C-alpha positions, 0 to 999 in steps of 0.5 A: 891617468885613471882615477884611483878608486876609494878602497872598500873597507869592511868593519868587524869586531870581537872580544879580546880573542881577536887581539892577535889580528892587530899584532902587525899594526900594533907593532907599527904603532909602537915603532911610531911612538918610539920615534915620536916619544920625547922622554920614554923611547926605552919604554917603546923599545922594550915593549913587545906585542906579547907584553902589551897583549898581557896588559890588555888581557889583564884589563879584559879580566876586570871588565869587557873588551872590544876589538874593532877591525877595519879590513881591506876587502881587496887583499883581506888585510887588517888596515886599522884597529881600535881596542876599547874596554869598559871596566867594572866601574863603568869607565870606558877606555880607548886602549889603542887605535891605529890606521895604516898610513895608506888608509888615513883620511878616508874615514876609517879612524872615524868609523872605528871610533864611532863604533867603539864609542857606541859600544861603550854607551851600550855597556853603560860607560859613565865616563870615557877616556884615552891617553896620548903619548907626548910627541903624538900631539898631532892626534889631538884634533882627531880625539877632540872631534869626538868630544875628548879634551885634555884634562891633566898631564901625567908626569913619570920619572924616567927610569935610567937603569 
């Protein structure tokens, strides 16, 4: 049996004009969150990429946005992404991150996060934050490696209608 070689990943970035390149992966993320969500499955079921893109573009209009992409050189497909922003108050935010399951554990997420955090620093971010969906606690360790720690818990009322 031959050894399987590590995939060759190229990293690229741009602004909100590259959001459409993450559509397929974002849809995978949304499906995962729908499966893992404890109380808000209807939110993820009703969320479409078009709606999420609209939300992100609104944020971009109040600051700057970066879209980091990880591309498998063999097939040319985007296998990971991170969307980040810095608003007018100089608060940096990791808006969304996802790496295809087959490409996890080889440093793709680490590189995406490092690149985004360095960009936030360049843009003068005085604070950096991110949100994690309840049910997705397995990602806490990843974020903690980059210095993110839980600060508070946000409660929302479930919309029954």
